[in-house]
Steps between C-alpha positions, in 0.01 A plus 500: 500500500628837408355845559586862427356835559522742199517870485595783267632842599232696679261203513629264772367144530261520214484123438569185690572183303544148626584196296511135599639177348154416356585766239225732630576866524274713718505867424337756732512850356323819611655775295333671207824603336800319345704253694745217473394141564758276644449124550717301734451135546728267708733330259359688195696779342376847570329677222455881490251618242399862435121497475200715591253330731182621645329224700218533746556169667778258541519266198671167451683435180681185400844544341839336472806707576722328241772759473588857590568586145171450324145380562357208300201271532309549819724793594418682179134436552534640853657817366230548234224438752655735754526772234136450397394523866654845525166610364193500708206292360258735328229402752716615791412862427230738616412825328439864620402794289351845476302481168805641315741209541555179687789344700560134557614412861651167571451277806868577580424870545649606160332723251616337179279676243390861458448718196491864616304720498255343248402139415690518175794715616842349490580280803708618794481155675496189277693224684211280398649505153869511585618427851830686442413795276133565565503688830310445825411648838540243781449524872520198725601399851827317574374173651679169510173336405159632419169452328317750283130578479326754276144634512291794403322703768142380429327667203801721419808504280725568804744210525664353818810282481593331834832332599452257782795361694579373854717811518215744426222603265530778241244644266496713184197697403511599134260737332470762233290803603220617278672829436456756222651499157841630619507349859588141422686304767551156636508454877660224705446497880719259703375391841646262757212304650703289750865489609775732399563464121788610282404597147696546174393720215626525140337734240650443157296678229595435136359759271343457153476123516853476640646672190605830655762563766401716790646712772412492869535817709471527876265794563469444870587239762176318434452594130658392174401618148561278193519654159504307173756628251298424186309754290241665721624277778265480794588576856360311798557561872532242780402650839553296820438513869851368553846608375584382134833441342612491129680185383580463126227756416241299694342582835572276798412507862527276812276579792343335806144544630370374839151363550240759419735722310461588132675707232390613156640520148362685198594469131364794304552749224790721599286807424228401743446715811798412724363377828714603801656219709300615800168468311581169326337261741183709535463544127556126435242418758258736327568344165443148646169597651380682186603212283326236711182717508510551120505126420254403768254767375548389146443129559204599719324617180495149354161346455630145523356317805566145386666192633862592402515857621863505608647368177261701277589814697866431457450458124311817486783681689744365244294626207478841666881506539536433128284809423650835416336775701662756270371365167225250584681219309547152641829308442518122458776449760766726665802297385687418182681194372413260782526174304212271403763224504811501706793539252254562212438795280137582568585807695275795442442856629154516655513855634252631244126518448363222280148583380410144571625467856389843601146442362470180698620689805221760444253211498634387842486851643144542380395162654661607831324844499806710410339721235753778558793282390297373202419856404863611528603231247214599270633857518840370401375290209283788379811716471682218320211456252488874440859496398469227244540642143230447247640188325677357806377229731502441872829367634515191719710677770619838608727661761323622806475853350350369169813486283484205250872486407648236735804388304672197647860499621713245683711572806804285409685595815234338718526117537131466557314334786694172577684559171185528288612733217422711313368767726263709300358851549234629261278255318483450122164337534361855483512478122309168480152459373285350775135522404369382833578831668188657344280241677647547845490878465139516376387255773650724765350816339162326481519413879622848596223660297239271662624497860719800529470828296340544155781547253527843321392537149847592365642188663232296325591654169869404552396150588268487201799556265681203654202275468452608138859398432448168686180419300713516185810321633398228745552218258877501482787322679643673808756438779242395748450539879826320571706739285670226303810591311492202269241619245140616475200273500122538500469427871175398658536742785556794275188403307304461821615848629404663166147363546500653853617836366218529244240355741587740780523797259145427384374467854657835600350667192153354571514591868598858418318540166835571329472477118718216371575308188244229429782287353628423854225244562576324166870476590429390852286215375759400240755466778259297706435254221872483409586393854250212486603388154865580451627435853289205601670155461234240471743220564644645811175657612667830584559858390867502387771766526475586131346330189681175437679502839573181689448654845281716716599832666434615850381829359179319396415478872362860461226384248240454780644785707445733205147364473570378148376148580304350785731350771280184480483473119601150394755633261658707769501220750679273254754771431546546874567124523758520220674792682512288812651212314766710316578802719400433859727339757317475833355855551771666281452598135751543221406762242570260208722208397806661341602186314185494290344850536577797283874567522585769751860556393653328805597149601536526872256338741251714679291475805124497562320830460322594826248725338398206275462287807255755647316519168466115518357519852243754381407285206439205740297726727280630212448150367366377831798301614506699829670251733782448247525875434531587870752223558724618214459865596613441857790287378608789274489729807770277646736594215501867603813610685503575870336831445227390257690622183525328171739528204398416145589131506580204731793275423525120535568519871242772564757776483377841375622598148463807294442861602371556850234571620287472187167681457347229275538233760347701782202616296441141395494412866244770576276401217501135591433578871206730402346243280539217748333716766216575257452134423514399869242762591264386221197324652510241225839376642394484867478127489869465414735441786733800468591598859 
């Protein structure tokens, strides 16, 4: 048996490693910065490897120390796995935000992702995408051993991270106050709950996606200003309740708090009002109280009173965080380039407003009683439509301020999450043709006009132009809901959504007595007949992904949800059965089978799509399979992370994949919960054992 304590200058005893003759190495590490891992094992040779590790708990890894010169076999696999484990699992993060931007906070007390000051601004912290070059802001206690827990204060987006140890208990409260346009800041309050706890801090911003160098300047004993050296380089200020030091242009601090003591840290625009050191604690307390009250008041306006209130409220709070209070737009997710497959190339930038995703979010807001948020998006889309030139068409996605040009670039200096390159910013899908967006948009406008506010005449005239274009162009191949990059097809889902667009446009016109083109009904009915003739496979008894396709597509789960077909229609039930056979594994749903579906331009394996899993639950619910629907719904709830958050996909081992958290998944959860509650409360279902 051999053992060694490891440290690097300024960070004593960061790790403790023991190794025994059974070739098992136990590594206990508590730092959130770089360190050296040293393995010593009895008669084995010592190996010193420079790696970055960020572990929450001790982990056992098998390896053979064959030589001190190189690592092979099990040793090489140990090194690779250790390097991969330097990244936190995606599901280990919570989020905080202020309706302008969002930060990701790890269970280890590190803020590893923040674009500042807007959702789509360049990042200042992005260790989630490169653990050496991305930047981070970490605070944690120095314990020989500890457990971590993370929770939201109920019905808020105020996040608590706790460190529990026999030596003491520490706690970080993270929040972003709901300030004005120019008063944007992130607050971290550190409190010792029990014992006397020593803490270490490192704030390492990396400006402009880690591309620009920066300068750190001490502007007071407890204040450091960072300035990016690039064009129009931003300046941010770190204020603290304890003395700060500069080390390699980063801010560091070591401080001790006794039980009941607390101190505060603020990251903010350097041109914000400068809070005096004497007023810091009082101001932070005020921000904390105001932020808690804001979120509790907001969630208190929800009309949902169903069986899954806690998880539905959490999903609603996520959707609100993804909404821009400045513009009214709604982003798909706050992150970019988190991979859909570890080591793969499906790494996209989701910090934009997809017409599809945002329209579905409006539907969820309306169902929950949030007409103000729905109206804000309608105001945004009205401005977008007003700016479309005469012969142009609606784009599939826009920046939060309504700009359509989102040219894609790669950040070649970032290695990507767990080595998943390329890291992309921007999104070339903006130029794709995706005909389904008209259906989702018109469905949300229809619902807003019916349950919210009547839409203005000029907005209707702008929408009318888009529907006129669609009535002439619906029968053409497009890139589809899944944004394939392997060639256009006449996708079933696109055809379905075109039917929805024309159908809802007619309903709006009839409800408001708006004059409209009589050709719309003819085209709507042509689409309807086309779906039943061109997409129905008599042999497989299912609606297929596109004419002549060999497989079904999870997008067709929206057929009954869009009220195109009865959820109990025999043709739909046989399609649902085919989807279960081809795409469903337990309660989880793949969006399609890549090996036989329309080519998507990639060969890497992908996970199950959580939003499709919730669509599947709702289809079961609507078809009368209530016990099965409830069972699968509650199993899906078990795949949320410790805070009730979901990414886009789930991997083979249930790990979260893709950008995080994702609006589509959370609105799918809300819709499924609402329908299940509606079905359960229907007197016709009272004889079913549901509770």
